[in-house]
C-alpha positions as CSV (number, residue, x, y, z in Angstrom):
1,M,28.9,-42.4,2.4
2,T,31.1,-40.6,4.9
3,E,30.9,-42.2,8.4
4,I,29.9,-39.8,11.0
5,A,32.1,-39.6,14.3
6,H,30.1,-39.4,17.4
7,S,31.3,-37.2,20.1
8,S,32.0,-38.8,23.6
9,P,29.5,-37.7,26.4
10,D,32.3,-35.5,28.0
11,D,32.5,-33.4,24.5
12,I,28.9,-33.3,24.3
13,A,28.6,-31.6,27.7
14,A,31.5,-29.3,26.9
15,M,30.0,-28.1,23.7
16,T,26.6,-27.8,25.1
17,D,28.2,-25.5,27.9
18,R,30.0,-23.5,25.4
19,A,26.9,-22.8,23.3
20,R,25.3,-21.6,26.5
21,D,28.1,-19.5,27.5
22,V,28.0,-17.7,24.0
23,M,24.1,-17.1,24.5
24,R,24.9,-15.6,28.0
25,L,27.5,-13.3,26.4
26,N,25.1,-12.2,24.0
27,I,22.4,-11.5,26.5
28,E,24.8,-9.6,28.6
29,A,25.8,-7.5,25.6
30,L,22.1,-6.6,24.7
31,E,21.6,-5.7,28.4
32,A,24.4,-3.6,28.3
33,L,23.3,-2.1,25.0
34,E,19.8,-1.3,26.4
35,R,21.3,0.7,29.5
36,S,23.6,2.7,26.9
37,I,20.6,4.0,24.8
38,D,20.6,7.7,25.4
39,V,19.3,11.0,23.6
40,S,21.7,10.1,20.5
41,M,18.8,7.9,19.5
42,A,16.3,10.6,19.2
43,R,18.8,12.8,17.5
44,A,19.5,10.2,14.9
45,V,15.8,9.9,14.3
46,D,15.4,13.7,13.9
47,V,18.2,13.8,11.5
48,I,16.6,11.0,9.4
49,M,13.1,12.4,9.6
50,S,14.4,16.0,8.5
51,R,16.2,14.6,5.2
52,P,13.9,14.1,2.2
53,G,16.4,11.5,0.6
54,Y,17.3,7.9,1.2
55,V,19.3,6.6,4.0
56,I,22.6,5.1,2.7
57,V,23.8,2.5,4.9
58,T,27.4,1.3,4.6
59,G,30.0,-0.8,6.4
60,M,32.7,-3.2,5.6
61,G,33.1,-6.8,6.4
62,K,30.8,-8.2,9.1
63,S,29.4,-4.8,9.6
64,G,28.5,-4.6,5.9
65,H,26.5,-7.7,6.2
66,I,24.5,-6.5,9.2
67,G,24.2,-3.0,7.5
68,G,22.5,-5.0,4.5
69,K,20.1,-6.3,6.8
70,I,19.6,-2.9,8.6
71,A,19.0,-1.4,5.2
72,A,16.1,-3.8,4.2
73,T,14.5,-3.4,7.5
74,L,14.5,0.5,7.2
75,A,13.1,0.2,3.5
76,S,10.3,-2.3,4.7
77,T,9.1,-0.1,7.5
78,G,8.7,3.3,6.0
79,T,12.2,4.7,5.7
80,S,13.7,4.4,2.2
81,A,17.1,2.9,2.5
82,F,19.7,0.9,0.6
83,F,23.1,-0.5,1.3
84,V,26.3,0.7,-0.5
85,H,29.6,-1.1,-0.2
86,P,32.2,1.4,1.1
87,A,34.9,0.4,-1.3
88,E,32.6,0.6,-4.3
89,M,31.9,4.3,-3.3
90,S,35.7,5.0,-3.7
91,H,35.4,3.6,-7.4
92,G,32.5,5.7,-8.6
93,D,29.4,5.0,-6.2
94,L,29.9,8.3,-4.4
95,G,27.7,9.6,-7.1
96,M,24.8,7.9,-5.1
97,L,25.2,10.1,-2.4
98,R,23.1,13.1,-3.2
99,P,22.9,16.2,-1.1
100,D,19.6,15.2,0.5
101,V,20.6,11.7,1.6
102,T,21.7,10.4,5.2
103,V,24.5,8.2,5.6
104,L,24.3,5.4,8.3
105,A,27.8,4.2,8.6
106,I,28.8,1.1,10.8
107,S,32.5,0.2,12.0
108,N,32.9,-1.5,15.4
109,S,36.5,0.2,15.6
110,G,35.4,3.3,13.8
111,E,38.7,3.2,11.8
112,S,37.8,0.9,8.5
113,R,40.0,2.5,5.9
114,E,37.5,1.8,3.2
115,L,35.0,4.4,5.1
116,R,37.7,7.1,5.0
117,D,36.6,8.4,1.4
118,P,32.8,8.2,2.1
119,L,33.3,10.1,5.3
120,I,35.4,12.9,3.8
121,F,33.2,13.2,0.8
122,C,30.2,13.5,3.1
123,H,31.9,16.2,5.2
124,R,32.8,18.3,2.0
125,N,29.2,18.1,0.7
126,G,27.5,18.7,4.0
127,I,25.8,15.2,4.1
128,P,25.2,14.1,7.7
129,V,26.6,10.8,9.0
130,I,25.1,8.8,11.8
131,A,27.6,6.4,13.2
132,I,27.3,3.1,14.8
133,T,30.6,2.2,16.7
134,Q,32.1,1.3,20.0
135,R,34.7,4.2,19.6
136,P,33.1,7.6,19.4
137,A,36.7,9.0,19.3
138,S,37.6,7.1,16.2
139,F,37.9,8.8,12.7
140,L,34.1,7.6,12.1
141,G,33.0,9.0,15.4
142,R,34.7,12.3,14.9
143,N,33.2,12.7,11.4
144,A,29.5,11.9,12.5
145,A,26.7,14.4,13.2
146,V,25.3,11.6,15.7
147,C,27.1,8.7,17.1
148,L,25.2,5.7,18.4
149,T,27.8,4.3,20.7
150,M,27.8,0.6,21.5
151,P,29.3,-0.6,25.0
152,K,32.6,-2.4,24.9
153,V,31.9,-6.0,25.8
154,A,33.8,-9.1,25.2
155,E,33.3,-10.9,21.8
156,A,32.1,-14.4,22.1
157,C,35.2,-15.7,20.1
158,P,37.7,-17.1,22.4
159,N,40.3,-15.2,20.5
160,G,38.2,-11.8,20.8
161,L,38.6,-11.6,17.1
162,A,35.7,-12.7,15.1
163,P,32.6,-10.2,15.4
164,T,30.0,-11.9,17.5
165,T,28.4,-9.9,20.4
166,S,29.3,-6.6,18.5
167,T,27.5,-7.7,15.3
168,L,24.6,-8.7,17.6
169,M,24.6,-5.3,19.1
170,T,24.8,-3.5,15.9
171,L,21.6,-5.6,14.5
172,A,19.7,-4.7,17.5
173,L,20.7,-1.2,17.4
174,G,19.8,-1.0,13.7
175,D,16.3,-2.6,14.6
176,A,15.6,-0.2,17.4
177,L,16.4,2.8,15.0
178,A,14.1,1.4,12.5
179,M,11.3,0.8,14.9
180,V,11.5,4.3,16.4
181,L,11.5,5.8,12.9
182,M,8.4,3.5,12.1
183,D,6.5,4.8,15.1
184,R,7.5,8.5,14.2
185,R,6.1,7.9,10.8
186,A,2.9,6.2,11.9
187,F,3.6,3.5,9.6
188,S,0.6,1.2,9.7
189,A,0.0,-2.4,9.0
190,M,-1.5,-1.4,5.6
191,D,1.5,0.6,4.7
192,F,3.6,-2.5,5.7
193,G,1.3,-4.6,3.4
194,L,2.1,-2.3,0.6
195,H,5.9,-2.9,1.1
196,H,5.3,-6.8,1.4
197,P,3.0,-8.1,-1.5
198,G,4.7,-11.5,-1.5
199,G,4.6,-14.3,1.1
200,A,2.0,-15.2,3.6
201,L,2.3,-11.9,5.5
202,G,1.9,-9.8,2.3
203,M,-0.9,-12.0,0.9
204,S,-2.8,-11.6,4.3
205,L,-2.6,-7.8,4.2
206,Q,-4.0,-7.7,0.5
207,S,-7.4,-6.4,-0.1
208,V,-10.1,-8.5,-1.4
209,R,-10.3,-6.3,-4.5
210,E,-6.6,-7.0,-5.1
211,W,-7.2,-10.8,-4.9
212,M,-10.0,-10.5,-7.3
213,G,-8.0,-8.7,-9.9
214,D,-9.4,-7.2,-13.0
215,N,-11.0,-10.5,-14.3
216,A,-12.8,-11.8,-11.4
217,A,-15.7,-14.2,-12.5
218,A,-19.0,-13.2,-11.3
219,P,-20.5,-16.0,-9.0
220,A,-23.1,-18.3,-10.2
221,S,-26.5,-16.9,-9.3
222,V,-30.3,-17.5,-9.7
223,P,-33.3,-15.7,-9.0
224,L,-35.6,-16.1,-5.9
225,N,-38.1,-18.1,-7.9
226,A,-35.5,-20.4,-9.7
227,N,-36.9,-24.0,-9.4
228,F,-34.6,-26.7,-7.5
229,S,-33.3,-28.1,-10.9
230,E,-32.0,-24.6,-12.1
231,V,-30.4,-24.3,-8.4
232,V,-28.7,-27.6,-8.9
233,S,-27.4,-26.8,-12.5
234,A,-26.1,-23.3,-11.4
235,I,-24.2,-24.7,-8.3
236,T,-22.7,-27.6,-10.6
237,E,-21.7,-25.0,-13.2
238,G,-20.2,-22.6,-10.8
239,R,-18.0,-25.1,-9.1
240,K,-17.8,-23.3,-5.9
241,G,-20.0,-25.1,-3.9
242,A,-22.7,-22.4,-3.6
243,V,-25.1,-20.1,-5.6
244,A,-26.1,-16.5,-5.0
245,V,-29.8,-16.1,-4.8
246,L,-30.7,-12.6,-6.1
247,D,-33.7,-10.3,-5.4
248,L,-35.7,-8.6,-8.3
249,D,-33.2,-5.7,-8.3
250,G,-30.0,-7.9,-8.6
251,T,-29.1,-7.5,-4.8
252,L,-28.2,-10.6,-2.8
253,A,-31.2,-12.2,-1.1
254,G,-29.4,-15.3,0.1
255,I,-27.1,-18.2,-0.4
256,V,-27.8,-21.9,-1.4
257,T,-24.8,-24.3,-0.6
258,D,-24.2,-27.8,-1.4
259,G,-25.3,-28.6,2.3
260,D,-28.6,-27.0,1.7
261,L,-29.2,-29.1,-1.5
262,R,-28.5,-32.3,0.5
263,R,-30.8,-31.3,3.2
264,A,-33.5,-30.3,0.4
265,F,-33.5,-33.8,-1.0
266,Q,-35.0,-35.1,2.2
267,R,-38.1,-33.3,1.1
268,D,-40.3,-33.4,-2.0
269,T,-38.2,-31.0,-4.3
270,T,-40.9,-30.8,-6.9
271,N,-42.2,-27.4,-6.2
272,L,-39.2,-26.1,-4.3
273,T,-37.7,-22.8,-5.3
274,A,-34.4,-21.0,-4.4
275,A,-36.3,-19.0,-1.7
276,D,-37.3,-22.0,-0.1
277,I,-34.0,-23.6,0.6
278,M,-31.7,-20.7,0.7
279,G,-29.9,-19.3,3.7
280,P,-30.9,-15.6,4.3
281,N,-28.7,-13.0,5.2
282,P,-25.3,-14.7,4.2
283,I,-22.1,-13.5,5.5
284,T,-20.4,-11.3,3.0
285,V,-17.2,-9.2,2.8
286,D,-16.6,-5.7,1.1
287,P,-14.1,-5.6,-1.6
288,D,-11.8,-3.4,0.2
289,A,-11.6,-5.7,3.4
290,R,-8.2,-7.4,4.0
291,M,-7.7,-11.0,3.0
292,S,-6.8,-11.9,6.6
293,D,-10.5,-10.7,7.3
294,V,-11.8,-13.0,4.9
295,V,-9.9,-15.9,6.5
296,D,-11.2,-15.0,9.9
297,L,-14.6,-14.9,8.9
298,L,-14.6,-18.2,7.0
299,T,-12.8,-20.1,10.0
300,A,-14.7,-18.2,12.8
301,N,-18.2,-19.1,11.3
302,K,-17.0,-22.6,10.0
303,I,-18.2,-22.0,6.4
304,A,-16.5,-22.8,3.1
305,N,-17.5,-19.9,1.0
306,L,-18.7,-16.2,1.1
307,F,-19.6,-13.5,-1.3
308,V,-17.8,-10.4,-2.0
309,V,-20.6,-7.7,-2.3
310,E,-20.4,-4.1,-3.5
311,E,-23.6,-2.0,-3.3
312,G,-25.7,-5.0,-2.4
313,R,-24.7,-7.1,-5.3
314,P,-22.3,-10.1,-5.2
315,T,-19.2,-9.5,-7.5
316,A,-17.2,-12.5,-6.6
317,I,-17.3,-15.7,-4.4
318,V,-14.5,-16.7,-2.2
319,H,-13.8,-20.4,-1.4
320,I,-11.8,-21.5,1.1
321,A,-10.3,-24.4,-0.9
322,E,-8.9,-21.8,-3.3
323,L,-7.4,-19.8,-0.4
324,M,-5.5,-22.9,0.8
325,Q,-4.3,-23.7,-2.7
326,A,-3.0,-20.2,-2.9
327,G,-1.3,-20.2,0.4
328,Y,-3.7,-17.7,2.3
329,V,-4.6,-20.4,4.9
330,A,-2.0,-22.6,6.2
């Protein structure tokens, strides 16, 4: 096993100070960027909103890496977008630039030679370019319909070479553009959920109907006059810790849980019926409710299960153990 060399106290202090210095430079860069925001942001939004096609994001090197993230943020917040490598455009991928697209081109210097062919193509075909650069007088800036100009600040790199503060500003500017577009489109939480079906966020925004799927098992149920033995059998077979008690017309009248059964055993169960031991007016949820609402109801009321009810009839039962197993509850 390789032995790890431990830094001296002086070295530790110097490294800590250097890390804090980088953070300070980043904060100052973002503050300068905030002060620089002007009407160009609104103009960029207007261009994108007026175009029916995709936003094609492009950039070289570190700008390209940041561009990929910006494209992903745009796409997930209501603005269809994807990243295309500028060098690949010169070798056939310019065919992705349809007449109705908008190009978001990123270059700190504005002189990345890989961007020249795409920019010339856009100029010839009337495709508007939105630039993110520190140099509006550059080739990129001159060929852009709108230039989102970043302030000139020092890079955190001691040699002033590795993109650091400049990439952070680019990322922040891309986020700002995406969020303004999101506001303008009135992109809702439900819309967001449709774009994020995976992961905890997407799961919480799913509807109960989507969670149920096409093959949701009907909950175990008994009529109001079911005897105690029938209720016990129904709960056991249902394996959800609860049974629905139905009225004569099949609508939900109440719920009998494992806890209700335990309490009933303290009495003479000979003549007990489901109506005698059920909890009336149980907490229910509509199939179109969000799964986050279901979790809130279960936790707020400190219950383990509830029924999904449609037109008064229980169509499924949700148990908190299932939600925990599936990742809906942390």
